[in-house]
N, C-alpha and C positions, 0 to 999 in steps of 0.2 A: 195709488190704486184708487180709482173712483168706483163707488158701489152705489146700488140703489138706495133710495131714501127710506124704504120700509124695513129692509133687513140687511144687516152687515154681518159678515162672518169673520171672527178673529181667531187666529191660531198662532202658535209658536211651536218651537221644537218640543216643548214640554207640555203644552196645554192647548186645548181647542174648545171653543164654546161659541154658541150662536147668540148674537146680540139682537134682541127684538126692539123694534122702534128706535133704531140707532140715531135718528135725527133729533130725538128729544133727550138722548143721553149724552149731553155735551160735556159732562164732567169726566175727568180723567179717572180711569179705573185701575187700581193696583191689584194685580193678580198675585196669588200666593206663590207663584213660581218666579217671582222677581222679574216679571215682564210687565211693562206699563203699556196699556192700550188706551188710546184716546180717539175720540171722534171729532174731526175738525169740520165745521160747516163752511163750505165755500160760498154760500150765499150771504154771509155776513161780512161787512166791510173790514172789520178788524182782522179777519183771517186771510185776507188777500194780500198779495205782495204789494208793498207801498207804491212802487213806480207805476203800476197799472191797475188801480182799483176800479176805475170806471169801466175800462175795457173788459175786465173780468166779469163785473156785475152785469154789464149790458148783454152778456151772452145768456143770461137767465140762470136759474138754479142749476148748479152742476152736481148736486148731491153731496155726499160726504166722503171724506178721505179717512180711512182707518189707519191709524199710526201705531207702529210697534217701536217701542223704545226699550231695548234690553237694559235691565238693571245691572249693577256692577257684579252681581253674583250669578248671572244667568249663563255661565259657560257650560259646555257640554257635560261636564262631570259635576256641575253644581246646579241647584242646591242639593247636597247630599246631607241629610239630617244626621245628627249624632247617633241616633238609634240605628239608622241604615249603616253608617260607618262601623258602629260597634258590632252589628250583626255580621258584616262582611269580615271583619278582623277575627271575630270569634269563630265564624264558619271556617276560615282558612286554618286556624289553629286546630280545630277538630279534624279537618281533612288531613292535616299533616300528621296528627297523632294516629289517625286511621292508616295512613300510608306506612307508618312505622310498624304498626301491628300487623298489617298485611304482609310486609316483607320480612319482619324479624320473628314474629310469633306464629304466623300462619303460613301455609305453603302457597297461598294465592299469588303473592308477589313474585315468587321464584318459579312459577310454573313455566315449563319449557326452556329453562336456562340450564345449560350443560357446561361442564368443564372440558377443556381440550386435553385428550390423552397425549402423552409424549410431547408435552408442551415445548420443551427446549428445542426439539428437532423441528417442530412446526414454525416456531418463531425464528429460528435460524434460517429456514428456507425463505421465510417472508423477507427477512432483512437482506438476504443475498439477492433476491429477485426484485424487490421493490425499493430497497435502499432508503433514501430520505423522501421518497415520493408518497407522503401520506395522503389519504383520501378515502373516498367511498368507491369500492370496487364490486363489479358484478362479473360472475363467471358461470359458465363459459361465455365467451364473447362472440364466438363464431368467426373469429378472424377480423372483427370490425376494427377499423383504424380511424383516427381523427381525420376529418375532412372527407369522409366517404360520401359518394353520391347516393341518390335515392335507390338506384338499382343495387349498389353494393350493400347498402343497409338492409335491403330486402333479402338479398342472398345470405348475408351474415345472420339475420334473424332466423332464417330457415335452417341454417347449419347449426346455430345455437340450440334450437329446439331439438334437433337430432342428438346433439351432444348431451343435453339435459336428460333425454330419455335413456341414453346409454350409460351415463356416468354421473359424476358428482356435479352439483350445481349449488350456488348460493350467493350471498353477498358478504362483503368484508369491509369493516371500518378499520383502517390501518393507520397507526401513528408510529413513526420510528422511535419517538420518545414522548412520554406524557407524564407530567408532574401532576399527580392526583392528590389534591388537597381535600381530604374528606370533610372537614368543617366547612370549607368554602362551598363544596357541592351541596352539603346539607342546607346551608344558608340560602343558596339559589333555589333549591327545591321549596323551602319554606316560603320565600318571597313569591315564587311562582304560584303556589297554591293559595296564598292570601289574595293575590291579584285576581285569580280565577273566582274566588269566593266574593270579593268586592264587586266584580263585574256582574256576576250572577244575581247577587242581592240587589244591586242597582237596577238591573233590568226588571226584576220582580217589583221593585218599588214604583216603577213607571206604569204598572198595570193596576186594574181595579179589583184584583183578586184579594179577598179578605179572609176566606176560610182556610183552615189549617191544611186540609188535603189538597186544595187547589194550589196553594203556595208551594208545598212540597212537590206536587206534580209538575209545576212550571219549571222549577229548578232541575228536577229530574230530567225533563225533556231537554233543557239546555245542556245538561251533562251528557245525555245520550248523543246529542248532536256533536258535542266536542269530542266524545269518545270515538265515534265512528269516522270522524273526519280524517284521522291519521291511521288508526289501527287497521281498519278494513282495507284501505288501499295498500298499506304495507304488506299485509298478508296476501292480497290479491296479486300484486305485481312483483314483489320481492321474495315471496315465498316464506314469510315469517311463519313459524310453527303455529298450528291451531291452538295448542294448549297455552303457548306464550301469549297469543293474541287474546284468548278468552280470559286468562288471568289478569292481563292489563286492563281489559274492559271492565271486568268485575270490580277491580280496585278503584277505577275511576268513577264508575257509576255509583258505587256505594258511597264514595266520598261526596259526590254531589247530592245524594239523598241526605246525608248528614248536614250538609250546608243548608238544604231546604228545611230540615227540621229546626235548625238553629234560627233561620230567618223567620219561619212561621211562629216561633215562640217569642221572638224579640220585636218584630215589626208591629206597629199599631194594629189593633184589631178592627178598626174602622177608619174610613177615610176622613182626615181632618177637615176637608172642605164640606163634608156633609154632617159633621158633628154639630149638635145643637149649641 
């Protein structure tokens, strides 16, 4: 990329800065984000490709080329400092503990959850009619069949709306058999929440937010975004109960607030690039 002689703009995925008087800054600059930025002068003989030095120089000054040479640690998830990593891990642990409290010690995590009365009769009917065809079911279907045309789908939707208004409706996740390993599910939940915390803290670390409230607010905003991404559409389209949806959203939002508090306490209080 050829740029003007007066001003060059250097940027990378992690860093952006304006370089003033780039033509005189011929030294290579190492940025704290493990990205090397150098200014190569095309009007100097040693910087021109050997086979055609005279041809290149005879064209007159071409300006400067701004070069980006990623360092070995400039991958998308690096560099993540030890403090950022520690904040993410600890935030995930705190979020996991909160999830346990919400589900086991408080009624929040179980809001909207009901047990099926006469369970044996219901499961027997499901096994008789669905057999080994596990999956996600919506009822009523309005008589919709696979491969239906646009007109048939429209008619089935209208009939399903009438059936919903007159009788039972819902969604069903059916498995003919399921081996439920509680420690395994608990482990998956823990890893998931640690990953969520690591990503949230990492995003925070890429900002210039240094005050406590701003950091908590940033991760809270990220948590609200993550919370409404699934919960609101599920309630809207599949009819998930309002109390269940509210309980899940409260649990998740509080979890992200706790991550924000942990991150605000652990991350550096000032930007290391501006520190004296």
